[in-house]
C-alpha positions as CSV (number, residue, x, y, z in Angstrom):
1,M,58.8,0.3,-9.8
2,N,56.8,2.7,-12.0
3,Y,53.1,1.8,-11.8
4,P,50.9,2.5,-14.8
5,N,48.6,5.5,-14.5
6,L,45.2,4.7,-15.9
7,T,42.9,7.6,-17.0
8,I,39.4,7.1,-18.2
9,N,37.5,9.8,-20.2
10,T,34.1,9.4,-18.7
11,E,32.4,11.2,-21.5
12,K,33.8,8.8,-24.1
13,C,33.7,5.6,-22.1
14,I,30.7,3.4,-23.1
15,K,31.4,0.9,-20.3
16,C,31.6,-2.0,-22.7
17,G,34.3,-3.8,-20.6
18,M,36.4,-4.7,-23.6
19,C,39.6,-3.4,-21.9
20,V,38.9,-5.6,-18.9
21,K,38.1,-8.7,-21.1
22,D,41.3,-8.3,-23.2
23,C,43.7,-7.5,-20.3
24,I,46.4,-10.2,-20.6
25,A,47.5,-9.8,-16.9
26,H,43.9,-9.8,-15.6
27,C,44.7,-6.7,-13.6
28,L,41.7,-4.6,-14.7
29,E,38.1,-4.7,-13.5
30,L,34.9,-2.7,-13.8
31,N,34.0,-0.5,-10.7
32,Q,30.9,-2.0,-9.1
33,N,29.4,1.5,-8.7
34,T,30.4,3.4,-11.8
35,N,31.0,0.4,-14.2
36,L,34.2,2.2,-15.3
37,P,37.4,0.3,-15.8
38,Q,40.0,0.5,-13.0
39,F,42.9,-1.5,-11.6
40,K,42.2,-4.3,-9.2
41,Q,43.4,-3.3,-5.8
42,G,47.1,-3.9,-5.5
43,K,47.4,-5.4,-9.0
44,E,49.0,-2.5,-10.8
45,W,52.4,-4.1,-10.6
46,T,51.2,-7.1,-12.7
47,C,50.6,-4.9,-15.8
48,I,53.0,-5.9,-18.5
49,K,52.6,-2.7,-20.5
50,C,51.2,-4.3,-23.5
51,Q,48.7,-1.5,-24.1
52,H,46.0,-3.9,-25.3
53,C,43.5,-1.8,-23.3
54,L,44.5,1.3,-25.1
55,A,44.3,-0.5,-28.5
56,V,41.0,-2.3,-27.9
57,C,38.9,0.7,-26.6
58,P,36.4,1.4,-29.4
59,T,35.9,5.1,-28.4
60,G,39.5,6.0,-27.4
61,A,38.4,6.7,-23.8
62,L,41.3,5.0,-22.1
63,E,44.8,6.5,-21.5
64,I,47.6,4.6,-19.9
65,F,51.3,5.4,-19.3
66,N,50.4,8.9,-20.5
67,K,49.7,7.5,-24.0
68,N,47.0,9.5,-25.5
69,P,44.8,7.3,-27.8
70,D,44.4,10.3,-30.2
71,N,48.1,9.8,-31.0
72,S,47.6,6.2,-32.1
73,E,47.0,5.3,-35.8
74,S,43.8,3.8,-36.9
75,I,44.0,0.2,-38.2
76,S,43.7,-0.2,-41.9
77,P,42.7,-3.4,-43.7
78,I,45.3,-5.1,-45.8
79,N,45.2,-7.1,-49.0
80,S,46.0,-10.7,-48.0
81,E,46.9,-11.7,-51.6
82,E,49.4,-8.9,-51.8
83,L,50.9,-9.9,-48.5
84,L,51.1,-13.5,-49.6
85,N,52.9,-12.4,-52.8
86,L,55.3,-10.4,-50.7
87,I,56.2,-13.5,-48.7
88,K,56.4,-15.7,-51.8
89,S,58.7,-13.2,-53.6
90,R,61.1,-12.6,-50.7
91,R,64.6,-13.7,-51.6
92,S,67.9,-13.7,-49.7
93,I,69.9,-11.0,-51.4
94,R,73.7,-11.6,-51.8
95,Q,74.3,-8.9,-54.4
96,Y,74.3,-5.3,-53.2
97,K,74.9,-1.9,-54.7
98,P,78.0,-0.3,-53.0
99,E,76.1,2.7,-51.6
100,N,74.3,3.8,-48.5
101,L,70.6,3.4,-48.2
102,D,68.7,6.7,-48.1
103,K,67.9,8.0,-44.7
104,E,64.1,8.0,-45.1
105,R,63.9,4.2,-45.7
106,L,66.6,3.5,-43.0
107,D,64.7,5.5,-40.4
108,K,61.4,3.8,-41.3
109,L,63.0,0.4,-40.8
110,K,64.5,1.4,-37.5
111,N,61.3,2.9,-36.2
112,M,59.3,-0.2,-37.0
113,L,61.3,-2.3,-34.6
114,K,59.6,-1.0,-31.5
115,W,56.4,-2.8,-32.6
116,T,57.8,-6.2,-33.0
117,P,56.4,-8.7,-30.5
118,T,58.5,-10.1,-27.6
119,G,57.9,-12.8,-25.0
120,V,56.0,-11.4,-21.9
121,N,56.2,-8.1,-23.7
122,N,59.8,-7.8,-22.5
123,H,61.1,-5.2,-24.9
124,S,64.7,-5.5,-23.9
125,L,66.1,-6.1,-27.4
126,H,68.9,-3.8,-28.5
127,F,69.6,-3.1,-32.2
128,T,73.1,-2.1,-33.3
129,F,73.0,-0.7,-36.8
130,V,75.9,-0.3,-39.2
131,D,74.2,2.3,-41.5
132,D,77.3,3.8,-43.2
133,I,79.2,1.8,-45.8
134,E,82.6,3.1,-44.7
135,V,82.0,1.8,-41.2
136,M,80.8,-1.5,-42.7
137,D,83.9,-1.8,-44.8
138,N,86.0,-1.2,-41.6
139,I,84.2,-4.0,-39.8
140,R,84.4,-6.2,-42.8
141,T,88.2,-5.8,-42.9
142,M,88.6,-6.6,-39.2
143,A,86.3,-9.6,-39.3
144,N,87.7,-11.1,-42.4
145,K,91.3,-10.9,-41.0
146,K,90.2,-12.7,-37.8
147,A,88.1,-15.3,-39.7
148,E,90.9,-16.0,-42.2
149,K,93.3,-16.7,-39.4
150,L,90.9,-19.0,-37.7
151,L,89.7,-20.9,-40.8
152,L,93.2,-21.5,-42.1
153,N,94.3,-23.0,-38.8
154,P,95.3,-26.6,-39.4
155,I,93.7,-27.8,-36.2
156,V,90.4,-26.2,-37.1
157,Q,90.5,-27.6,-40.6
158,F,91.2,-31.1,-39.2
159,F,87.8,-31.0,-37.4
160,V,85.9,-29.0,-40.1
161,P,87.6,-29.7,-43.5
162,H,85.3,-27.5,-45.5
163,F,86.5,-24.4,-43.6
164,K,89.7,-24.6,-45.7
165,G,87.9,-23.5,-48.8
166,M,86.2,-20.7,-47.0
167,G,89.4,-19.5,-45.5
168,K,91.1,-19.5,-48.9
169,A,88.2,-17.6,-50.4
170,I,88.6,-14.8,-47.8
171,Q,92.4,-14.9,-48.4
172,E,91.7,-14.2,-52.1
173,G,89.6,-11.2,-51.3
174,N,86.1,-12.7,-51.6
175,D,83.7,-11.3,-49.0
176,V,82.0,-14.6,-48.3
177,I,80.9,-13.5,-44.8
178,F,79.3,-10.1,-45.4
179,R,78.5,-10.5,-49.2
180,N,79.7,-6.9,-49.8
181,A,76.5,-5.7,-48.1
182,P,76.6,-1.9,-47.2
183,H,74.6,-2.3,-44.0
184,M,74.1,-4.6,-41.1
185,V,71.9,-4.9,-38.0
186,I,72.9,-6.9,-35.0
187,V,70.2,-7.8,-32.5
188,S,71.4,-8.4,-28.9
189,V,69.4,-9.3,-25.8
190,P,70.1,-9.4,-22.0
191,K,70.9,-12.8,-20.7
192,N,68.0,-12.7,-18.4
193,A,65.4,-12.0,-21.1
194,P,62.5,-14.6,-21.0
195,C,62.7,-15.4,-24.7
196,K,66.3,-14.5,-25.6
197,R,66.5,-17.0,-28.4
198,E,63.2,-16.4,-30.1
199,D,62.8,-12.6,-29.8
200,P,65.8,-11.6,-32.0
201,V,64.6,-13.9,-34.8
202,I,61.0,-12.6,-34.6
203,S,62.2,-9.0,-34.8
204,L,64.4,-9.6,-37.8
205,S,61.5,-11.5,-39.6
206,Y,59.4,-8.3,-39.3
207,F,62.4,-6.2,-40.4
208,E,63.0,-8.3,-43.6
209,L,59.3,-8.2,-44.7
210,L,59.1,-4.4,-44.3
211,A,62.4,-4.1,-46.1
212,Q,61.1,-6.3,-48.9
213,S,58.1,-4.1,-49.3
214,M,60.4,-1.0,-49.6
215,G,62.7,-2.5,-52.2
216,V,65.5,-3.2,-49.7
217,G,67.3,-6.5,-49.9
218,T,68.2,-8.6,-46.8
219,V,69.9,-11.8,-45.9
220,W,70.1,-13.7,-42.7
221,C,73.9,-14.0,-42.0
222,G,75.0,-17.0,-39.9
223,F,78.7,-16.3,-40.8
224,A,78.5,-12.8,-39.4
225,Y,76.5,-14.1,-36.4
226,Y,79.3,-16.5,-35.5
227,C,82.0,-13.8,-36.0
228,F,80.4,-11.7,-33.4
229,K,80.0,-14.7,-31.1
230,L,83.6,-16.0,-31.6
231,F,85.4,-12.6,-31.7
232,P,84.4,-10.5,-28.6
233,S,86.4,-7.6,-29.8
234,L,84.1,-7.1,-32.8
235,A,81.0,-7.0,-30.5
236,E,82.8,-4.5,-28.3
237,Y,83.8,-2.4,-31.4
238,I,80.3,-2.0,-32.7
239,G,78.9,-1.2,-29.2
240,V,76.8,-4.3,-28.3
241,P,75.7,-3.4,-24.7
242,D,77.7,-4.9,-21.8
243,G,75.9,-8.1,-20.6
244,N,74.0,-8.6,-23.8
245,R,74.4,-11.7,-26.0
246,V,74.3,-11.5,-29.8
247,G,70.9,-12.9,-31.0
248,Y,71.4,-12.7,-34.7
249,V,72.7,-10.6,-37.6
250,M,71.0,-9.4,-40.8
251,L,72.7,-7.8,-43.8
252,F,70.8,-5.3,-45.9
253,G,71.0,-2.7,-48.6
254,K,70.0,-1.8,-52.1
255,P,69.8,-5.0,-54.2
256,D,72.0,-5.3,-57.3
257,V,69.8,-8.1,-58.6
258,K,66.2,-8.2,-59.6
259,Y,64.0,-11.3,-59.5
260,S,61.1,-11.7,-62.0
261,R,59.0,-14.4,-60.4
262,T,58.4,-16.4,-57.3
263,T,60.0,-19.8,-56.8
264,Q,58.2,-23.1,-56.7
265,P,59.1,-24.8,-53.4
266,D,58.3,-28.4,-52.5
267,D,55.6,-29.0,-50.0
268,V,56.6,-28.9,-46.4
269,G,55.8,-31.5,-43.8
270,M,52.3,-30.9,-42.3
271,N,49.7,-32.8,-40.4
272,S,46.4,-32.1,-38.7
273,A,45.8,-33.4,-35.2
274,T,42.7,-35.6,-34.8
275,I,40.7,-36.7,-31.8
276,Q,42.0,-40.1,-30.6
277,S,41.4,-42.2,-27.6
278,E,43.9,-41.7,-24.8
279,R,46.6,-44.3,-24.8
280,E,49.9,-45.1,-23.1
281,F,53.1,-44.7,-25.1
282,P,56.3,-46.8,-24.5
283,V,58.6,-45.2,-22.0
284,L,61.5,-45.2,-24.4
285,T,59.4,-43.3,-26.9
286,L,58.6,-40.6,-24.4
287,I,62.2,-40.4,-23.2
288,K,63.3,-40.0,-26.8
289,R,60.7,-37.3,-27.5
290,F,61.7,-35.5,-24.3
291,L,65.4,-35.5,-25.1
292,T,64.6,-34.3,-28.7
293,N,62.6,-31.4,-27.4
294,I,65.1,-30.4,-24.8
295,L,68.5,-31.1,-26.5
296,G,67.6,-31.1,-30.2
């Protein structure tokens, strides 16, 4: 195991203790003699590498994992109204221009993914990008052939009747799975990751908002997700790491449609909890709630 190396610039450190207070793993303390931060004896191994101590230090006096605070960016305030407008105006794009995204924007989107949050700071997500439209077309052809064969199977149609229409659409040359998107990102995660269901969705949520701000269209693609789940050869073809499970798939590229205004969605269900006297609930109610939480 590689333990973190903690270095304190004694000339910069103001001994405020913020790094100790904000340590998620509670593995830091202030030295009783010098009042400088240090690892608690034998607790280095509990560090989860979140770098909160590096980020919170007001004077840039703390270095960890050989990460020099001078190489970090300062935090700039953002306009909440502009961010809210970005969220309101986000649309699922299903019309794309048949061309590759420029390298500058593609690299910026890729590089951002290292900052997406993960459970227990377990950064084990793997991102497989299809960033060339010729490669995408090849995958599209293979996947559509496999999907068409499956969806037009009489046994499958017996259990899921609406698959017949989808199978015929593919047969007629309609790309109902990949929406003619030029690019795709597939997130996969090791089976032993602590939050293997949540982390891929979180990362793609960040991806789509940054993409929206850069004029890049995205769409969450359940059809593609199930293609990679049901057809192992596709996951092998694109290079999903051995032992990883596909978390989700997002299509993206230059939009061939422009929206002029936000939508007007209906209100969502919402309530505010209040202080109530403690009371017993019927056993059946609790069992139902438990089963809904676990199996739902």
